[in-house]
Every structure is written in C-alpha cells, then in structure tokens.
N, C-alpha and C positions, 0 to 999 in steps of 0.2 A: 351940364350937370353931370352927376354921377360920381362925385368925389368920395373919398374915404373919410368919414366923420369920426372924430375922436371925442369921447366924453371922459369923465373921471375914471379913476381906477376902481375896479370891483371891490366892494366892501368899504370904500371911503365915503365920507359924508357928501361928497360931490360926484358920486359915481354916475348920476344921471344929469349932469350939467355939461353943456357943450364946451369943449376946450379948443378944438381946431378942426379944419377941414383940409385934407391934402388932395390937391388936384392931380389927376393921373396924367402922365406923359409917356409917350412911346420910349422904351429903353430905360425907364426909371423904376426902381423898386422902393417900397416903403417897408421899413422894419420897425417893429414896436414890441413892447412887452406884452405878454399874453394877458396880464392883469389889466391892461388898458382897454376899457370898454370902447368898442368901435363897431362901425357898420357902414355899409355902402349906401349912399344916397341913390334915389331913383335916377335912372338914365333918362335924359331928355331926347337923345338921339344916338344912333350908332349901336354898338354892342360892346360888351365887356368880357374879358377873359382873365381869370385870376389863377395865379400859381400860388398856392398856400403851402408853406413849409413850417412845420412845428419843430421846435427844439426845446428839450426839457432835460434838466439835470437834477434829479432828486438829491444827489450827493451835494451839489452846490447849494440847493435850497435848505438843506439841513446843516450845512457847515457852520460850526460855531464861530469861525473867523468872520463870517459875513452876517451873523445873527440869524436866528431861525426865521424863515419866511413862511407864514401860515398858508394853508391851501387857499386858492383863489376865492376871494369874497368873504373870508372869515378872519377875524371877527368883523361884524358889520357895525359901522358907525351910524348913528341916527342922521338922517338927512336934515340939513339946515334950511332948505328952501324947496319949493316945488320943482320937480324935474322939468327939463326942457323937453318939449314934444319931440324934437329930433333925436333925443336920447332914449326914448321909450322903446321897449322891445316886447312884442307879444310873446316871444320865446323865453325871455329872461325875467319879465316883471309880472308877478302875480296880480298886481293892481293896475295892469295896463289899461283895461277898459274904464276903470274908475278914474284914472288920471286923465285919459283922453276926454271923457265926458266932463270932468271938472274944468278942463281948460278950453273946451270948445266955445266958440263965440255963441252968443244968445241965438237960440233957434236951431242950432246944429246938434245939441247934446241929446 
C-alpha cells in the first residue's frame, strides 16, 4: 500500500472522484498538474520519503495564447455524483464529516 491517489481536477464536477493510483518504485518520479487533486494512501509497511517540487508560472497561466487559466478550483462546477471516500480530504472539504457519515455502512455513522 501507500500509493499516490489521483482524483479529478480541483473545481471540476468530478474533483472528488477516483481517477488512478500510481504505485511508487525506487528511482521513479511522478509529475502531475497542481490542479490534479491527489493524496497519499496509508502505508501498510515500510516508510515513505517525498521530494516535492512546485513550479508555477503566472505569466503562462495568464497568457492569451493559452487561454486564461483561473486560480485553482474556481469556478466550481456542481458535483454530479457522491464523492469517492478515497478522495475526501479533511483539509480541503468543508463537508468531510457529512460525506463520511453519509457513506458509512450501517452502524458506523
């Protein structure tokens, strides 16, 4: 266990829907867009060490040739389905506890 889980893009209707899981391997890096919602799965054994590098270009994001790219997560599109539990985040979702309780099996809510 302990993969890197990708969900939809922030602001998109599927931003809390599971898209893929990247398994870690020694000597391999995973690059992704900052708007791609992501998180690390729990480790089942061993340890994890992350090197995180941020790259951002406000000039690129505002360039007319590429079309204006709004700040992460805005505007928000309405969700079309319930979020996947694996894509819920206590840090990013105001309705985290509500969604967890709603989707808990009977007797766990």
